[in-house]
C-alpha positions as CSV (number, residue, x, y, z in Angstrom):
1,M,20.2,-71.6,18.3
2,G,16.4,-72.0,19.8
3,P,13.3,-72.4,18.0
4,S,12.5,-68.8,18.7
5,T,15.5,-67.2,17.3
6,L,15.1,-69.4,13.9
7,S,11.4,-68.2,13.9
8,L,12.5,-64.6,14.2
9,K,15.0,-64.9,11.6
10,T,12.4,-66.7,9.2
11,V,9.8,-63.9,9.6
12,L,12.3,-61.2,9.0
13,G,13.7,-63.0,5.9
14,L,10.2,-63.1,4.6
15,L,9.3,-59.5,5.3
16,S,12.5,-58.8,3.3
17,L,11.4,-60.9,0.6
18,L,8.1,-59.1,0.5
19,F,9.9,-55.7,0.2
20,L,11.9,-56.6,-2.7
21,L,8.9,-58.1,-4.3
22,S,6.6,-55.2,-3.7
23,F,9.2,-52.4,-4.3
24,S,8.4,-50.0,-7.0
25,S,8.5,-46.6,-7.7
26,A,6.0,-44.3,-9.8
27,L,7.1,-43.0,-13.3
28,K,7.7,-39.5,-13.6
29,F,7.8,-37.4,-16.8
30,D,6.7,-34.0,-18.1
31,L,4.1,-33.9,-20.7
32,P,4.3,-31.0,-23.2
33,A,1.3,-29.3,-24.2
34,T,0.4,-29.4,-27.9
35,T,-2.3,-28.0,-30.5
36,H,-2.6,-31.2,-32.1
37,K,-3.7,-34.7,-30.9
38,H,-0.7,-36.6,-29.3
39,E,-0.7,-39.4,-26.8
40,R,2.2,-40.7,-24.6
41,C,1.3,-44.2,-23.7
42,I,3.0,-46.6,-20.8
43,R,2.4,-50.2,-21.5
44,N,2.3,-53.0,-19.1
45,F,1.1,-56.7,-18.8
46,V,-1.6,-58.2,-16.8
47,S,-3.0,-61.8,-16.3
48,N,-6.7,-62.7,-16.2
49,G,-8.8,-61.7,-13.4
50,Q,-6.1,-59.4,-11.8
51,L,-6.9,-56.2,-10.4
52,V,-5.3,-53.1,-11.8
53,V,-5.1,-49.6,-10.1
54,V,-3.9,-46.7,-11.9
55,T,-3.1,-43.5,-10.1
56,A,-2.0,-40.4,-11.8
57,I,-1.0,-37.2,-10.1
58,V,-1.0,-34.3,-12.6
59,S,0.6,-30.9,-11.7
60,G,-1.6,-27.7,-12.4
61,Q,-5.0,-27.0,-12.4
62,R,-8.1,-26.9,-14.5
63,G,-8.6,-23.6,-16.5
64,D,-4.7,-22.9,-16.9
65,G,-5.1,-23.3,-20.8
66,Q,-4.0,-26.8,-20.6
67,V,-6.1,-29.9,-20.7
68,V,-4.9,-33.2,-19.7
69,N,-6.8,-36.6,-20.9
70,M,-6.1,-40.0,-19.7
71,H,-6.9,-43.0,-21.5
72,I,-6.7,-46.7,-20.5
73,K,-7.3,-49.4,-23.3
74,D,-6.1,-53.0,-23.5
75,A,-4.8,-54.9,-26.5
76,L,-8.2,-56.7,-27.0
77,G,-9.9,-53.4,-27.7
78,N,-11.5,-53.0,-24.3
79,E,-11.8,-49.7,-22.5
80,H,-11.2,-49.2,-18.9
81,G,-11.4,-45.5,-18.3
82,H,-11.2,-42.1,-20.1
83,P,-11.2,-39.3,-17.7
84,K,-10.7,-35.8,-19.2
85,D,-9.2,-32.6,-17.9
86,I,-7.7,-34.0,-15.1
87,A,-5.5,-32.3,-12.5
88,G,-4.3,-33.6,-9.1
89,E,-4.6,-37.1,-8.3
90,T,-7.0,-39.3,-10.3
91,R,-7.3,-43.1,-9.7
92,Q,-8.8,-45.8,-12.1
93,A,-9.4,-49.5,-11.2
94,F,-10.3,-52.5,-13.5
95,T,-10.2,-56.1,-13.5
96,S,-8.5,-57.6,-16.4
97,P,-10.8,-59.7,-18.6
98,A,-7.9,-61.8,-20.2
99,D,-4.1,-62.2,-20.2
100,T,-3.1,-59.1,-22.2
101,A,-1.2,-55.8,-22.4
102,F,-2.9,-52.4,-21.6
103,D,-1.7,-49.1,-22.1
104,V,-2.2,-45.8,-20.2
105,C,-2.1,-43.0,-22.2
106,F,-2.0,-39.3,-21.8
107,E,-2.6,-36.3,-24.1
108,N,-2.1,-32.6,-23.2
109,Q,-3.9,-30.1,-25.2
110,L,-3.1,-26.6,-25.5
111,V,-5.9,-24.2,-25.4
112,S,-4.2,-21.1,-24.3
113,R,-0.7,-20.0,-23.6
114,Q,-1.7,-17.4,-20.8
115,G,2.0,-16.2,-21.2
116,V,3.8,-19.5,-20.8
117,Q,6.4,-20.2,-23.5
118,N,6.7,-23.7,-23.2
119,P,3.6,-25.1,-21.2
120,S,3.7,-28.6,-19.9
121,R,2.5,-30.6,-17.0
122,H,4.1,-32.9,-14.6
123,I,2.8,-36.3,-14.4
124,E,3.3,-38.9,-11.7
125,L,2.0,-42.3,-12.8
126,D,1.9,-45.6,-10.3
127,V,0.4,-48.8,-11.6
128,D,-0.4,-51.5,-9.0
129,I,-1.3,-55.1,-10.3
130,G,-2.8,-57.8,-8.3
131,A,-1.7,-58.1,-4.8
132,D,-0.1,-54.7,-4.6
133,A,-3.6,-53.2,-5.8
134,R,-5.4,-54.3,-2.8
135,D,-6.2,-52.1,-0.2
136,W,-4.5,-54.0,2.7
137,S,-5.1,-51.2,5.3
138,S,-8.8,-51.8,4.9
139,I,-8.3,-55.7,4.9
140,Q,-6.2,-55.3,8.2
141,A,-9.0,-53.3,9.6
142,Q,-11.8,-55.6,8.7
143,E,-10.3,-58.9,9.5
144,K,-8.6,-57.4,12.7
145,L,-5.0,-58.8,11.4
146,K,-1.8,-57.7,13.0
147,P,0.5,-55.8,11.0
148,V,2.9,-59.0,10.5
149,E,-0.1,-61.0,9.6
150,T,-1.1,-58.4,7.1
151,D,2.4,-58.6,5.4
152,L,2.3,-62.4,5.6
153,R,-0.9,-62.4,3.6
154,R,0.3,-59.8,1.3
155,M,3.1,-62.0,0.5
156,E,1.3,-64.9,0.3
157,E,-0.6,-63.5,-2.4
158,L,2.3,-62.0,-4.2
159,V,4.1,-65.7,-4.2
160,A,0.9,-67.1,-5.4
161,E,0.9,-64.8,-8.2
162,I,4.4,-65.5,-9.1
163,V,3.8,-69.3,-9.2
164,N,0.6,-68.6,-11.8
165,E,3.1,-66.5,-13.8
166,M,5.5,-69.5,-13.7
167,D,2.7,-71.9,-14.8
168,Y,1.5,-69.4,-17.7
169,L,5.0,-69.1,-18.9
170,R,5.6,-73.0,-18.6
171,A,2.6,-73.5,-20.7
172,R,3.5,-71.1,-23.3
173,E,6.9,-72.6,-23.5
174,Q,5.2,-76.0,-24.1
175,K,2.9,-74.7,-26.8
176,L,5.9,-73.0,-28.6
177,R,7.9,-76.2,-28.3
178,D,5.0,-78.2,-29.7
179,T,4.6,-75.6,-32.5
180,N,8.4,-75.8,-33.3
181,E,8.4,-79.5,-33.4
182,S,5.3,-79.7,-35.8
183,T,6.9,-77.3,-37.8
184,N,10.1,-79.1,-38.0
185,E,8.2,-82.3,-38.6
186,R,6.2,-80.5,-41.5
187,V,9.6,-79.1,-43.2
188,K,11.2,-82.5,-43.0
189,W,8.4,-84.2,-44.9
190,F,8.1,-81.1,-47.2
191,A,11.9,-81.6,-48.0
192,I,11.5,-85.5,-48.7
193,G,8.7,-84.9,-50.7
194,T,10.4,-82.1,-52.8
195,M,13.4,-84.5,-53.2
196,G,11.2,-87.2,-54.2
197,M,9.5,-85.0,-56.9
198,L,12.9,-84.0,-58.0
199,V,14.3,-87.5,-58.3
200,G,11.3,-88.7,-60.1
201,L,11.4,-85.8,-62.7
202,G,15.1,-86.6,-63.3
203,V,14.1,-90.1,-63.9
204,W,11.2,-89.3,-66.2
205,Q,13.5,-87.0,-68.1
206,V,15.9,-89.6,-68.9
207,V,13.5,-92.1,-69.9
208,Y,11.8,-89.4,-72.1
209,L,14.9,-88.3,-73.6
210,R,16.2,-91.8,-74.5
211,A,12.7,-93.0,-76.0
212,Y,13.0,-89.8,-78.1
213,F,16.5,-90.3,-79.4
214,R,15.7,-93.7,-80.2
215,S,12.6,-92.7,-82.1
216,K,14.8,-90.6,-84.1
217,H,17.5,-93.2,-84.4
218,L,19.9,-91.3,-82.7
219,I,21.2,-93.9,-80.4
């Protein structure tokens, strides 16, 4: 097997890995219209400093008696977008301020039925995080990269994100293990202290009762 054949297989393997890592499908669902406030939320997790691009495609059109609002917020209380009365394609982008979870929420307010028995909107949601959220076509054009170079660059960033995620998980595991060991140590000393108190109390009771019975000339 020559060097050129090995190189070709390596590139094909890397591209296959890239395809598996970046494979994702949009979430599709129907959102019924209601007269009261009711949100349907989809939760995801993001690391500190990662770019997030939320793309929502909503069926219908404005003025059809339904008002669809989108709300993006994280677990820290930060707001990352609240577009109202959306129809068609809507895109929101933000950079995560910390390692946290974020919610993409939708509500469909019923304004008028307009002869429709069960009004609803069909929503197609796509959430891209990190390397998947970057505009690689623009990067390829600006840096004049070949398609294979662009794919390898994208894969490099995906692998870096996986490594950072593994480092984060390892750090969390270390912290949890330290907490577990500290808790076990505290429980051990608490149990020893409790046993010591019980033994001391038993000895004191024996001495006190013996002294009491002797004072009463019972023993």
